[in-house]
VEXVO-906162 format. One record per residue: residue number from 1; residue in three letters; x, y, z of N, C-alpha, C in turn. Coordinates in Angstrom, 2 decimals. Each point is the difference from the previous one (the first is absolute). Last residue first. Example, Ala and Ser with C-alpha at 12.3 -4.5 7.8 and 13.67 -1.06 7.14 Angstrom:
REM VEXVO-906162
- vexkol/tigu/n.x/n.y/n.z/ca.x/ca.y/ca.z/c.x/c.y/c.z
- 2/SER/12.85/-2.25/7.08/0.82/1.19/0.06/-0.77/1.09/0.73 .
- 1/ALA/0.29/-5.72/-0.07/-0.89/1.19/0.00/0.90/1.20/0.00 .
END
This chain:
REM VEXVO-906162
- vexkol/tigu/n.x/n.y/n.z/ca.x/ca.y/ca.z/c.x/c.y/c.z
- 275/UNK/19.85/7.22/-22.31/1.22/-0.51/-0.63/0.63/1.09/-0.94 .
- 274/UNK/-4.26/0.27/2.57/1.29/0.43/0.72/1.24/-0.45/-0.63 .
- 273/UNK/-4.45/-1.26/-1.46/0.07/1.55/-0.07/1.24/0.46/0.58 .
- 272/UNK/-1.00/-4.64/0.01/0.22/0.44/-1.39/0.15/1.60/0.01 .
- 271/UNK/-0.96/-2.15/4.04/1.28/-0.27/-0.34/0.25/0.44/-1.35 .
- 270/UNK/-4.25/0.48/1.53/0.88/0.84/0.83/1.38/-0.21/-0.41 .
- 269/UNK/-3.29/-2.89/-1.86/-0.10/1.40/-0.50/0.92/0.91/0.65 .
- 268/UNK/-0.91/-4.79/1.05/1.23/0.28/-0.76/-0.04/1.49/-0.45 .
- 267/UNK/-3.79/-1.58/2.41/1.21/-0.26/0.82/1.30/0.59/-0.68 .
- 266/UNK/-4.02/-0.43/-2.48/-0.08/1.04/0.84/1.20/0.15/1.04 .
- 265/UNK/-0.47/-3.64/-2.94/0.36/1.20/-0.68/-0.06/1.22/0.82 .
- 264/UNK/-1.62/-3.96/1.91/1.45/-0.01/-0.10/0.53/1.12/-0.81 .
- 263/UNK/-4.70/-0.42/0.30/0.61/0.22/1.29/1.47/0.05/-0.02 .
- 262/UNK/-2.35/-1.43/-3.81/-0.07/1.51/0.13/0.59/0.38/1.36 .
- 261/UNK/-0.02/-4.51/-0.78/0.85/0.68/-0.88/-0.07/1.47/0.12 .
- 260/UNK/-3.24/-2.50/2.33/1.33/0.00/0.57/1.10/0.55/-0.85 .
- 259/UNK/-4.31/-0.35/-1.76/0.06/1.08/0.93/1.36/-0.03/0.85 .
- 258/UNK/-2.04/-1.69/-4.78/1.09/-0.42/1.04/0.25/0.97/0.96 .
- 257/UNK/-4.36/-1.16/-3.23/0.89/1.02/0.43/0.93/-0.59/0.99 .
- 256/UNK/-3.80/-1.98/-2.98/1.46/-0.41/0.15/1.01/1.14/0.41 .
- 255/UNK/-5.00/-0.30/-0.56/0.80/0.77/-1.00/1.47/-0.21/0.06 .
- 254/UNK/-3.04/-2.27/2.99/-0.59/-0.15/-1.27/0.81/0.77/-1.18 .
- 253/UNK/1.21/0.28/4.55/0.35/-1.22/-0.44/-0.64/-0.17/-1.38 .
- 252/UNK/-0.81/3.94/2.15/1.43/-0.04/-0.30/0.32/-1.41/-0.42 .
- 251/UNK/-4.42/0.87/1.35/0.26/0.67/-1.28/1.66/-0.11/-0.41 .
- 250/UNK/-1.65/-1.84/4.15/-0.59/-0.63/-1.06/0.43/0.54/-1.44 .
- 249/UNK/1.20/2.34/3.98/0.89/-1.21/-0.12/-0.64/-0.77/-1.24 .
- 248/UNK/-2.32/3.77/1.32/1.21/0.43/-0.72/0.84/-1.31/-0.29 .
- 247/UNK/-4.01/-0.47/2.45/-0.24/0.21/-1.34/1.27/0.39/-0.80 .
- 246/UNK/0.49/-0.76/4.61/-0.43/-1.15/-0.63/-0.30/0.23/-1.42 .
- 245/UNK/0.99/3.75/2.79/1.06/-0.90/-0.27/-0.30/-1.26/-0.73 .
- 244/UNK/-3.55/2.96/1.18/0.86/0.61/-1.03/1.20/-0.97/-0.29 .
- 243/UNK/-2.64/-1.23/3.64/-0.71/-0.33/-1.34/0.71/0.67/-1.17 .
- 242/UNK/1.67/0.73/4.34/0.11/-1.36/-0.26/-0.63/-0.36/-1.43 .
- 241/UNK/-0.24/4.41/2.24/1.13/-0.30/-0.93/0.13/-1.42/-0.33 .
- 240/UNK/-3.42/1.27/3.19/-0.35/0.24/-1.47/1.33/-0.20/-0.85 .
- 239/UNK/-0.43/0.05/4.88/0.18/-1.23/-0.61/-0.16/0.02/-1.55 .
- 238/UNK/-0.88/3.54/3.28/1.43/-0.18/-0.29/0.31/-1.24/-0.78 .
- 237/UNK/-4.26/0.95/1.85/0.17/0.71/-1.26/1.44/-0.14/-0.48 .
- 236/UNK/-1.44/-1.28/4.37/0.00/-1.11/-1.02/0.12/0.59/-1.46 .
- 235/UNK/-0.43/2.72/4.07/1.36/-0.37/-0.56/0.07/-1.12/-0.89 .
- 234/UNK/-3.71/2.39/2.73/-0.08/-0.30/-1.48/1.42/-0.15/-0.53 .
- 233/UNK/0.26/2.31/4.55/-1.02/-0.89/-0.44/0.14/-0.09/-1.54 .
- 232/UNK/2.97/1.70/4.92/-0.24/-0.04/-1.45/-1.15/-0.87/-0.27 .
- 231/UNK/2.26/0.51/4.30/-0.66/1.34/-0.37/-0.43/-0.01/-1.43 .
- 230/UNK/2.43/-3.72/2.17/-1.45/-0.03/0.28/-0.68/1.43/-0.26 .
- 229/UNK/4.20/-2.62/-2.49/-0.22/1.15/0.75/-1.56/0.05/0.41 .
- 228/UNK/2.12/-3.39/-2.90/0.27/-0.22/1.41/-0.33/1.18/0.94 .
- 227/UNK/-0.25/0.13/-4.90/-1.17/-0.73/0.53/0.16/-0.39/1.59 .
- 226/UNK/3.56/2.09/-2.72/-1.23/0.94/0.37/-1.21/-0.66/0.70 .
- 225/UNK/3.98/-2.60/-1.13/0.38/1.13/0.77/-1.15/0.99/0.31 .
- 224/UNK/-0.68/-3.82/-2.90/0.09/-0.30/1.40/0.41/1.29/0.92 .
- 223/UNK/0.18/0.50/-4.71/-1.50/-0.09/0.40/0.02/-0.38/1.48 .
- 222/UNK/4.23/0.00/-2.01/-0.64/1.39/0.19/-1.31/0.05/0.38 .
- 221/UNK/1.89/-4.21/-0.88/0.60/0.53/1.31/-0.43/1.42/0.13 .
- 220/UNK/-1.27/-1.91/-4.02/-0.74/-0.59/1.09/0.57/0.30/1.34 .
- 219/UNK/1.83/1.67/-4.11/-1.24/0.60/0.23/-0.78/-0.62/1.28 .
- 218/UNK/4.30/-1.63/-1.29/0.18/1.41/0.38/-1.46/0.50/0.35 .
- 217/UNK/0.32/-4.29/-1.70/0.46/0.00/1.33/-0.02/1.48/0.44 .
- 216/UNK/-0.93/-0.76/-4.40/-1.09/-0.40/0.80/0.40/0.05/1.47 .
- 215/UNK/3.37/0.86/-3.08/-0.83/1.19/0.14/-1.37/-0.41/0.83 .
- 214/UNK/3.09/-3.47/-0.92/0.63/1.03/0.75/-0.81/1.22/0.33 .
- 213/UNK/-1.44/-3.58/-2.80/0.03/-0.41/1.39/0.56/1.04/0.92 .
- 212/UNK/-0.10/0.68/-4.69/-1.36/-0.02/0.44/-0.06/-0.32/1.50 .
- 211/UNK/4.12/-0.27/-2.32/-0.51/1.41/0.09/-1.42/0.05/0.77 .
- 210/UNK/1.69/-4.14/-1.30/0.68/0.41/1.13/-0.31/1.58/0.17 .
- 209/UNK/-1.73/-2.17/-3.63/-0.62/-0.52/1.17/0.64/0.55/1.33 .
- 208/UNK/1.86/1.08/-4.27/-1.25/0.71/0.20/-0.81/-0.49/1.31 .
- 207/UNK/3.95/-2.35/-1.15/0.33/1.46/0.25/-1.25/0.68/0.31 .
- 206/UNK/-0.37/-4.36/-1.64/0.61/0.19/1.39/0.03/1.22/0.48 .
- 205/UNK/-1.22/-0.57/-4.43/-1.11/-0.47/0.91/0.51/0.10/1.40 .
- 204/UNK/3.07/1.18/-3.40/-1.12/0.88/0.13/-1.17/-0.27/0.87 .
- 203/UNK/3.82/-3.03/-0.69/0.38/1.19/0.70/-1.21/0.97/0.22 .
- 202/UNK/-0.71/-3.66/-2.86/0.08/-0.43/1.37/0.41/1.15/0.92 .
- 201/UNK/0.19/0.61/-4.67/-1.41/0.08/0.47/-0.05/-0.44/1.52 .
- 200/UNK/4.31/2.74/-2.07/-0.73/-1.41/-0.07/-1.34/0.11/0.62 .
- 199/UNK/4.67/3.05/1.04/-0.85/-0.28/-1.10/-0.67/-1.36/0.18 .
- 198/UNK/3.52/1.68/2.85/-0.96/1.22/-0.11/-1.04/-0.18/-1.14 .
- 197/UNK/2.99/-3.71/3.29/0.30/0.93/-0.88/-1.15/1.11/-0.03 .
- 196/UNK/0.45/-4.07/2.77/-0.74/-0.06/-1.30/0.32/1.14/-1.05 .
- 195/UNK/2.20/-0.62/4.51/-0.32/-1.44/-0.44/-0.61/0.01/-1.47 .
- 194/UNK/1.18/4.16/2.24/1.14/-0.82/-0.01/-0.35/-1.35/-0.77 .
- 193/UNK/-3.53/3.01/0.85/0.85/0.43/-1.07/1.13/-0.90/-0.09 .
- 192/UNK/-2.85/-0.89/3.59/-0.65/-0.27/-1.36/0.95/0.23/-1.15 .
- 191/UNK/1.27/1.40/4.25/0.23/-1.44/-0.11/-0.64/-0.45/-1.40 .
- 190/UNK/-0.63/4.43/1.41/1.42/-0.21/-0.33/0.21/-1.42/-0.32 .
- 189/UNK/-4.24/1.19/1.61/0.23/0.42/-1.34/1.35/-0.12/-0.52 .
- 188/UNK/-1.09/-0.97/4.52/-0.52/-1.10/-0.94/0.23/0.46/-1.47 .
- 187/UNK/1.07/3.40/3.05/0.67/-1.27/0.43/-0.29/-1.04/-1.02 .
- 186/UNK/-2.14/4.18/-0.41/1.41/0.17/-0.20/0.64/-1.36/0.20 .
- 185/UNK/-4.69/0.02/0.64/0.35/0.62/-1.36/1.44/-0.04/-0.18 .
- 184/UNK/-1.58/-1.46/4.24/-0.60/-0.91/-1.02/0.46/0.50/-1.42 .
- 183/UNK/1.32/2.51/3.84/0.65/-1.39/0.05/-0.48/-0.94/-1.22 .
- 182/UNK/-1.73/4.49/0.57/1.34/0.06/-0.41/0.61/-1.50/0.00 .
- 181/UNK/-4.48/0.55/1.35/0.09/0.35/-1.56/1.51/-0.05/-0.27 .
- 180/UNK/-1.03/-0.25/4.53/-0.15/-1.30/-0.70/0.03/0.16/-1.54 .
- 179/UNK/0.53/4.06/2.53/1.12/-1.11/0.40/-0.29/-1.31/-0.84 .
- 178/UNK/-3.03/3.86/-0.06/1.05/0.03/-1.02/1.04/-1.13/0.27 .
- 177/UNK/-3.78/0.86/2.83/-0.39/-0.59/-1.31/1.11/-0.13/-0.84 .
- 176/UNK/0.72/2.27/4.12/-0.28/-1.45/0.35/-0.41/-0.65/-1.36 .
- 175/UNK/0.83/4.46/-0.38/1.21/-0.64/0.35/-0.29/-1.51/0.25 .
- 174/UNK/-3.74/2.86/-0.45/0.69/-0.17/-1.31/1.26/-0.81/0.26 .
- 173/UNK/-2.38/1.21/3.78/-0.70/-0.99/-0.76/0.71/-0.32/-1.30 .
- 172/UNK/1.65/3.55/2.49/0.40/-1.38/0.61/-0.73/-1.14/-0.69 .
- 171/UNK/-1.27/4.45/-1.05/1.32/-0.35/-0.50/0.58/-1.39/0.45 .
- 170/UNK/-4.03/1.68/1.82/-0.20/-0.30/-1.44/1.43/-0.42/-0.61 .
- 169/UNK/0.07/1.57/4.34/-0.63/-1.33/-0.07/-0.12/-0.38/-1.36 .
- 168/UNK/1.37/4.44/0.63/1.04/-0.94/0.23/-0.42/-1.55/0.12 .
- 167/UNK/-3.14/3.55/-0.38/0.65/-0.21/-1.29/1.13/-1.03/0.21 .
- 166/UNK/-4.36/-0.27/3.14/1.25/0.83/-0.16/0.67/-0.29/-1.31 .
- 165/UNK/-5.21/-0.10/1.60/0.97/-0.88/-0.40/1.28/0.98/-0.29 .
- 164/UNK/-3.59/1.56/3.65/0.20/-0.14/-1.36/1.08/-0.97/-0.31 .
- 163/UNK/-3.36/1.92/4.07/0.87/-1.01/-0.23/0.07/-0.31/-1.53 .
- 162/UNK/-2.99/3.13/1.91/1.40/0.62/0.12/1.03/-1.16/-0.30 .
- 161/UNK/-5.29/0.28/-1.98/0.81/-0.49/1.11/1.43/0.64/-0.10 .
- 160/UNK/-3.82/0.29/-3.28/0.30/1.19/0.95/0.85/-0.38/1.15 .
- 159/UNK/-1.42/-3.30/-3.37/0.78/1.04/-0.55/0.51/1.10/0.91 .
- 158/UNK/-1.34/-5.06/0.79/-0.58/1.17/0.45/1.01/1.05/-0.39 .
- 157/UNK/0.90/-4.17/-1.70/-1.30/-0.24/0.49/-0.78/1.19/0.47 .
- 156/UNK/3.81/0.06/-3.92/-0.29/0.19/1.42/-1.32/-0.42/0.38 .
- 155/UNK/1.83/0.12/-4.61/-0.10/-1.20/0.77/-0.20/0.15/1.45 .
- 154/UNK/0.60/3.65/-3.27/-0.99/-0.85/-0.48/-0.31/-1.32/0.77 .
- 153/UNK/3.28/3.71/0.90/-1.13/0.67/-0.67/-1.13/-0.89/-0.35 .
- 152/UNK/4.26/-1.37/2.15/-0.60/1.05/0.84/-1.10/0.72/-0.69 .
- 151/UNK/2.24/-3.55/-2.33/-0.30/-0.53/1.30/-0.73/1.04/0.79 .
- 150/UNK/1.70/1.17/-4.21/-1.09/-0.94/-0.19/-0.53/-0.47/1.40 .
- 149/UNK/3.98/2.57/-0.20/-1.20/0.85/-0.35/-1.14/-0.95/-0.04 .
- 148/UNK/3.97/-2.16/0.83/-0.35/0.88/1.08/-1.10/0.87/-0.27 .
- 147/UNK/1.77/-2.83/-3.41/-0.69/-0.68/0.98/-0.43/0.84/1.19 .
- 146/UNK/2.59/2.03/-3.17/-1.30/-0.32/-0.61/-0.90/-0.83/0.98 .
- 145/UNK/4.46/1.03/1.08/-0.73/1.21/0.12/-1.36/-0.27/-0.62 .
- 144/UNK/3.00/-3.48/-0.06/-0.28/0.33/1.37/-0.90/1.20/0.01 .
- 143/UNK/1.92/-1.18/-4.08/-1.04/-0.86/0.31/-0.52/0.22/1.49 .
- 142/UNK/3.55/2.61/-1.56/-1.10/0.36/-0.80/-1.18/-0.93/0.39 .
- 141/UNK/4.18/-0.79/2.06/-0.58/1.34/0.51/-1.25/0.25/-0.81 .
- 140/UNK/2.45/-3.73/-1.40/-0.73/-0.26/1.30/-0.56/1.39/0.59 .
- 139/UNK/2.73/-0.03/-3.90/-1.31/-0.59/-0.41/-0.83/-0.13/1.40 .
- 138/UNK/4.39/1.30/0.79/-0.71/1.04/-0.82/-1.46/-0.34/-0.35 .
- 137/UNK/2.95/-3.16/2.26/-0.47/1.18/0.94/-0.74/0.95/-0.84 .
- 136/UNK/1.35/-3.97/-2.47/-0.40/-0.35/1.45/-0.69/1.27/0.75 .
- 135/UNK/1.91/0.43/-4.44/-0.95/-1.11/-0.10/-0.60/-0.31/1.27 .
- 134/UNK/3.34/3.52/-0.05/-1.13/0.19/-0.95/-1.06/-1.04/0.06 .
- 133/UNK/3.99/-0.13/2.82/-0.61/1.35/0.24/-1.21/0.37/-1.01 .
- 132/UNK/2.49/-4.39/0.01/-0.38/0.41/1.38/-0.89/1.27/0.07 .
- 131/UNK/1.51/-1.75/-4.27/-0.78/-1.06/0.67/-0.43/0.54/1.48 .
- 130/UNK/3.10/2.59/-2.55/-1.39/0.07/-0.56/-1.00/-0.86/0.58 .
- 129/UNK/4.57/-0.07/1.31/-0.62/1.24/0.44/-1.41/0.03/-0.53 .
- 128/UNK/2.51/-3.59/-1.60/-0.25/-0.15/1.56/-0.76/1.23/0.43 .
- 127/UNK/1.44/0.08/-4.49/-1.05/-0.84/0.09/-0.36/-0.19/1.65 .
- 126/UNK/3.75/2.48/-1.17/-1.14/0.70/-0.49/-1.25/-0.84/0.28 .
- 125/UNK/4.18/-1.95/0.86/-0.26/1.09/0.97/-1.33/0.65/-0.28 .
- 124/UNK/1.62/-3.13/-3.19/-0.47/-0.63/1.29/-0.34/1.07/0.95 .
- 123/UNK/1.85/1.55/-3.87/-1.33/-0.53/-0.24/-0.56/-0.61/1.20 .
- 122/UNK/4.47/1.54/0.21/-0.92/1.05/0.07/-1.47/-0.43/-0.32 .
- 121/UNK/3.34/-3.27/-0.28/-0.20/0.43/1.39/-0.88/1.19/0.09 .
- 120/UNK/-0.80/-3.26/-4.00/1.10/0.70/0.33/-0.28/0.36/1.62 .
- 119/UNK/-2.22/-4.34/-1.91/-0.21/1.44/0.00/1.35/0.59/0.31 .
- 118/UNK/-2.02/-4.67/-1.01/1.29/0.39/-0.22/0.13/1.71/-0.15 .
- 117/UNK/-3.76/-3.33/0.96/-0.05/0.88/-1.17/1.44/0.66/-0.33 .
- 116/UNK/-0.52/-2.96/3.84/-0.66/-0.70/-1.04/0.08/0.85/-1.38 .
- 115/UNK/1.68/1.80/4.04/0.83/-1.00/-0.47/-0.71/-0.72/-1.16 .
- 114/UNK/-2.37/3.54/2.13/1.22/0.46/-0.68/0.91/-0.95/-0.61 .
- 113/UNK/-3.93/-1.25/2.51/-0.22/0.36/-1.41/1.14/0.67/-0.74 .
- 112/UNK/0.53/-1.16/4.56/-0.32/-1.27/-0.82/-0.28/0.34/-1.39 .
- 111/UNK/0.60/3.52/3.05/1.28/-0.67/-0.29/-0.36/-1.25/-0.86 .
- 110/UNK/-3.63/2.27/1.60/0.62/0.84/-1.18/1.36/-0.71/-0.26 .
- 109/UNK/-2.44/-1.84/3.54/-0.60/-0.36/-1.34/0.62/0.77/-1.01 .
- 108/UNK/1.31/1.15/4.17/0.45/-1.33/-0.26/-0.56/-0.55/-1.40 .
- 107/UNK/-1.40/4.29/1.77/1.42/0.00/-0.37/0.46/-1.33/-0.45 .
- 106/UNK/-4.28/0.32/1.74/0.08/0.54/-1.30/1.45/0.13/-0.55 .
- 105/UNK/-0.68/-1.38/4.49/-0.39/-1.10/-0.97/-0.13/0.48/-1.47 .
- 104/UNK/0.98/3.15/3.34/1.12/-0.81/-0.05/-0.35/-1.33/-0.95 .
- 103/UNK/-3.42/3.02/1.17/0.97/0.75/-1.03/1.26/-0.88/-0.17 .
- 102/UNK/-3.24/-1.45/3.11/-0.53/-0.02/-1.35/0.93/0.65/-0.99 .
- 101/UNK/1.07/0.34/4.52/0.22/-1.40/-0.44/-0.56/-0.23/-1.46 .
- 100/UNK/-0.66/4.11/2.15/1.43/-0.07/-0.22/0.23/-1.46/-0.62 .
- 99/UNK/-4.38/1.09/1.32/0.41/0.72/-1.26/1.43/-0.16/-0.27 .
- 98/UNK/-1.61/-1.80/3.99/-0.58/-0.68/-1.07/0.41/0.68/-1.32 .
- 97/UNK/1.24/2.06/3.97/0.78/-1.25/-0.21/-0.51/-0.68/-1.22 .
- 96/UNK/-1.43/4.23/2.33/0.32/-0.15/-1.33/0.72/-1.14/-0.34 .
- 95/UNK/-3.64/1.45/3.92/1.33/-0.49/-0.13/0.19/-0.22/-1.54 .
- 94/UNK/-4.14/1.37/1.80/0.94/1.02/0.52/1.37/-0.44/-0.08 .
- 93/UNK/-4.89/-1.30/-2.63/1.21/-0.33/0.65/0.79/1.21/0.50 .
- 92/UNK/-5.41/0.36/-0.42/1.31/-0.21/-0.84/1.08/-0.39/0.81 .
- 91/UNK/-4.31/0.95/1.90/-0.01/-1.24/-0.89/1.31/-0.22/-0.52 .
- 90/UNK/-0.96/2.42/4.73/0.14/0.33/-1.36/-0.05/-1.31/-0.76 .
- 89/UNK/0.03/0.64/5.01/-1.04/0.95/-0.62/0.39/0.44/-1.47 .
- 88/UNK/2.03/-3.27/3.20/0.74/1.25/-0.34/-0.90/1.08/-0.63 .
- 87/UNK/-1.57/-4.46/1.61/1.05/0.37/0.96/0.71/1.30/-0.32 .
- 86/UNK/-3.67/-1.81/-2.64/-0.45/0.00/1.45/1.09/0.56/0.93 .
- 85/UNK/0.78/-0.53/-4.74/-0.90/1.13/0.25/-0.46/0.00/1.41 .
- 84/UNK/2.75/-3.41/-1.26/0.79/1.10/0.01/-0.91/1.30/0.23 .
- 83/UNK/-1.82/-4.32/-0.60/0.58/0.09/1.33/0.89/1.35/0.06 .
- 82/UNK/-1.91/-1.08/-4.15/-1.12/0.40/1.01/0.58/0.16/1.32 .
- 81/UNK/2.80/-1.56/-3.31/-0.18/1.41/-0.25/-1.15/0.53/0.97 .
- 80/UNK/0.86/-4.60/-0.13/1.00/0.66/0.83/-0.04/1.57/-0.22 .
- 79/UNK/-2.55/-2.79/-2.57/-0.51/-0.24/1.33/0.96/0.74/0.92 .
- 78/UNK/1.11/-0.44/-4.59/-0.89/1.11/0.34/-0.61/-0.04/1.39 .
- 77/UNK/2.74/-3.56/-1.36/0.74/1.16/0.06/-0.80/1.30/0.31 .
- 76/UNK/-2.08/-4.14/-0.49/0.67/0.01/1.29/0.85/1.29/0.04 .
- 75/UNK/-2.07/-1.30/-4.19/-1.01/0.52/1.14/0.66/0.14/1.33 .
- 74/UNK/2.36/-1.94/-3.64/0.05/1.35/0.10/-1.02/0.57/0.87 .
- 73/UNK/2.47/-4.64/-0.54/-1.21/0.40/0.51/0.00/1.49/0.06 .
- 72/UNK/3.53/-2.48/-2.42/-0.67/-0.99/0.84/-1.40/0.42/0.34 .
- 71/UNK/2.90/3.03/-2.24/-0.17/-1.08/-0.88/-0.90/-1.07/0.72 .
- 70/UNK/1.12/3.84/2.23/-0.65/0.46/-1.15/-0.17/-1.01/-1.00 .
- 69/UNK/2.47/-0.78/3.94/-1.36/-0.21/0.13/-0.87/0.56/-0.99 .
- 68/UNK/4.82/0.56/0.14/-0.35/-1.38/-0.14/-1.42/-0.18/0.02 .
- 67/UNK/1.48/4.32/0.58/0.31/-0.48/-1.25/-0.32/-1.44/-0.24 .
- 66/UNK/-0.18/1.78/4.38/-1.13/0.52/-0.88/0.16/-0.51/-1.41 .
- 65/UNK/3.42/-0.88/2.88/-1.07/-0.89/0.33/-1.30/0.48/-0.73 .
- 64/UNK/3.96/2.50/-0.34/0.15/-1.31/-0.63/-1.19/-0.89/0.24 .
- 63/UNK/0.14/4.04/2.42/-0.18/0.23/-1.50/0.13/-1.25/-0.73 .
- 62/UNK/1.11/-0.11/4.57/-1.57/0.11/-0.25/-0.28/0.26/-1.39 .
- 61/UNK/4.50/-0.18/1.18/-0.59/-1.24/0.13/-1.52/-0.04/-0.19 .
- 60/UNK/2.54/4.08/-0.15/0.04/-0.83/-1.24/-0.46/-1.37/0.16 .
- 59/UNK/-0.43/4.84/2.41/-0.18/-1.49/0.37/-0.11/-0.76/-1.31 .
- 58/UNK/2.58/4.95/1.51/-0.99/-0.67/-0.89/0.00/-1.44/0.35 .
- 57/UNK/2.83/3.35/1.88/-1.36/0.26/0.52/-0.97/-0.74/-0.75 .
- 56/UNK/4.67/0.15/-1.03/-0.12/-0.69/1.13/-1.41/0.12/0.80 .
- 55/UNK/1.34/2.14/-4.13/-0.33/-1.40/-0.20/-0.18/-0.68/1.19 .
- 54/UNK/-0.18/4.94/-1.84/0.26/-0.50/1.39/-0.29/-1.52/0.00 .
- 53/UNK/-0.94/3.04/-3.69/1.36/0.06/0.21/0.51/-0.41/1.46 .
- 52/UNK/-4.62/-0.14/-1.35/0.72/-0.71/-1.10/1.44/0.00/0.31 .
- 51/UNK/-3.16/2.60/2.53/0.44/-1.37/0.57/0.61/-0.83/-1.08 .
- 50/UNK/-1.93/4.05/-1.01/1.19/0.40/0.75/0.61/-1.46/0.62 .
- 49/UNK/-4.17/0.19/-2.38/1.17/0.18/-0.86/1.35/0.20/0.70 .
- 48/UNK/-4.05/-0.26/2.50/0.12/-1.20/-0.73/1.29/0.07/-0.89 .
- 47/UNK/-1.28/3.78/2.44/0.54/-0.92/0.94/0.23/-1.40/-0.76 .
- 46/UNK/-2.09/3.47/-2.22/1.31/0.46/0.22/0.59/-1.08/0.92 .
- 45/UNK/-4.48/-0.53/-1.09/0.74/-0.36/-1.10/1.52/0.37/0.23 .
- 44/UNK/-3.09/1.12/3.30/0.16/-1.49/0.00/0.91/-0.33/-1.21 .
- 43/UNK/-1.23/4.54/0.55/0.94/-0.51/1.22/0.22/-1.53/-0.22 .
- 42/UNK/-3.24/2.00/-2.76/1.28/0.36/-0.36/1.10/-0.44/0.92 .
- 41/UNK/-4.53/-0.75/0.98/0.48/-0.86/-1.07/1.39/0.33/-0.39 .
- 40/UNK/-1.29/1.02/4.97/-0.48/0.46/-1.30/0.52/-0.88/-0.99 .
- 39/UNK/-0.52/-2.09/4.86/0.70/1.08/-0.71/-0.68/0.31/-1.29 .
- 38/UNK/-1.16/-2.37/4.75/-0.69/0.40/-1.18/0.87/1.08/-0.75 .
- 37/UNK/0.78/-4.22/4.02/0.36/1.47/-0.61/-0.69/0.21/-1.22 .
- 36/UNK/-0.34/-3.35/4.64/-0.32/0.14/-1.34/0.31/1.43/-0.39 .
- 35/UNK/1.91/-3.51/3.98/-0.54/1.35/-0.34/-0.22/0.12/-1.44 .
- 34/UNK/2.03/-3.87/2.44/-1.45/0.01/-0.29/-0.67/1.32/-0.32 .
- 33/UNK/4.92/-0.80/0.81/-0.84/-0.39/1.18/-1.50/0.26/-0.27 .
- 32/UNK/3.24/0.45/-3.45/-0.17/1.24/0.70/-0.98/-0.24/1.26 .
- 31/UNK/4.05/-3.02/-2.88/-1.33/0.18/0.14/-0.16/1.33/0.92 .
- 30/UNK/3.98/-2.39/-3.56/-0.30/0.67/1.24/-1.55/0.13/0.11 .
- 29/UNK/3.62/-3.52/-2.74/-1.10/1.04/-0.10/-0.32/0.44/1.38 .
- 28/UNK/3.30/-3.30/-1.12/0.47/1.33/-0.34/-1.06/0.96/0.06 .
- 27/UNK/-0.45/-4.71/0.70/0.52/0.65/1.22/0.40/1.38/-0.37 .
- 26/UNK/-3.93/-2.69/-2.46/1.43/0.25/-0.21/0.50/0.73/1.24 .
- 25/UNK/-4.29/-3.42/-0.05/0.37/1.36/-0.03/1.42/0.11/-0.25 .
- 24/UNK/-2.31/-4.38/-1.79/0.32/0.73/1.28/0.42/1.37/-0.22 .
- 23/UNK/-3.23/-2.22/-3.63/1.33/-0.25/0.52/0.13/0.67/1.31 .
- 22/UNK/-4.84/-1.98/-1.67/0.90/1.18/-0.13/1.35/-0.26/0.55 .
- 21/UNK/-3.87/-3.09/-0.02/0.34/0.32/-1.39/0.98/1.20/-0.12 .
- 20/UNK/-1.82/-1.56/4.14/1.02/-0.90/-0.46/0.47/0.44/-1.39 .
- 19/UNK/-2.26/3.29/3.73/-0.32/-0.84/-1.11/1.30/-0.74/-0.59 .
- 18/UNK/0.08/3.22/3.66/-1.25/-0.67/0.21/-0.21/-1.04/-1.01 .
- 17/UNK/3.83/2.93/-0.16/0.14/-1.04/0.98/-1.29/-0.77/0.32 .
- 16/UNK/0.39/3.55/-3.24/1.04/-0.94/-0.30/0.07/-1.17/0.93 .
- 15/UNK/-2.95/3.86/0.45/-0.42/-1.18/-0.86/1.03/-0.96/-0.35 .
- 14/UNK/-0.03/2.87/4.65/0.41/0.13/-1.45/-0.55/-1.10/-0.82 .
- 13/UNK/-0.50/0.66/4.83/-1.10/0.69/-0.87/0.42/-0.04/-1.48 .
- 12/UNK/3.08/-1.51/3.31/-1.09/-0.83/0.09/-1.26/0.47/-1.06 .
- 11/UNK/3.93/2.69/0.89/0.34/-1.22/-0.84/-1.14/-0.98/-0.04 .
- 10/UNK/-0.59/3.90/2.58/0.18/0.35/-1.44/0.24/-1.35/-0.78 .
- 9/UNK/0.02/-0.24/4.68/-1.33/0.08/-0.46/-0.05/0.36/-1.52 .
- 8/UNK/4.08/-0.25/2.24/-0.62/-1.32/-0.11/-1.27/0.11/-0.59 .
- 7/UNK/2.20/3.98/0.87/0.66/-0.75/-1.14/-0.61/-1.34/-0.23 .
- 6/UNK/-1.35/2.59/3.76/-0.61/0.56/-1.23/0.62/-0.69/-1.31 .
- 5/UNK/1.59/-1.08/4.36/-1.31/-0.55/-0.21/-0.69/0.43/-1.38 .
- 4/UNK/5.37/-0.63/0.74/-0.95/1.00/0.33/-1.40/-0.42/-0.30 .
- 3/UNK/3.81/-3.43/1.39/-0.52/0.75/-1.23/-1.05/0.98/0.53 .
- 2/UNK/4.42/-3.25/2.24/-1.24/0.66/0.09/-0.27/0.89/-1.17 .
- 1/UNK/2.78/-4.81/0.60/0.10/1.42/-0.39/-1.29/0.73/0.12 .
END
């Protein structure tokens, strides 16, 4: 079968086909034959959210690959962000598939906790909506805005350059860091509760350690996201939260603060309010 030369050239220049670490291109995605378009930030956001309602245009295979490699080798995930900058002239994702899958994961963990804590249907629904729109997206908007301000005002190699860090990319960094936190804290946290309950010295040690690991992963992947941008400098300052986490972890064990118990009370609070 004859293929258009430009289509062949586009496929060969794609990071997905050049590197074995990347998944194959989804056949549902369309290309612009190598033409780079510089849309406004508002136009990019509009296109991004509009694609949420067009699942046929989303590459779920690639999003699943990213989720897997956020645990195996998160540096490779950010390497593909650099490829996007070269091919589409933007750092941020233009495909909401990752956000959609992350929201589905939150729904699944909400079902798990609804069963464990015997929530009412309204409590389960309220907890799910809070997890997706407040804990993930709402907090992410705040963290992304702070990261965007810091990156463009303090970390730029050349502040006067036209190449700035996109807010959408900062939000993507939050989503990347949130997924491992979700799996570790919600997934393993549920297992610990089922096996050990909610009280006891062993649970306090395991639970607080689990929180330390999950938030350490969050800050580490956040650091990698900004450190991978060649237009930024002094990004190692983003490693400072590790010191705070270590100190807080030691204090929590010394004072026997059961942080997992506090986390579980937070989960149950929505159901208690709606009963």
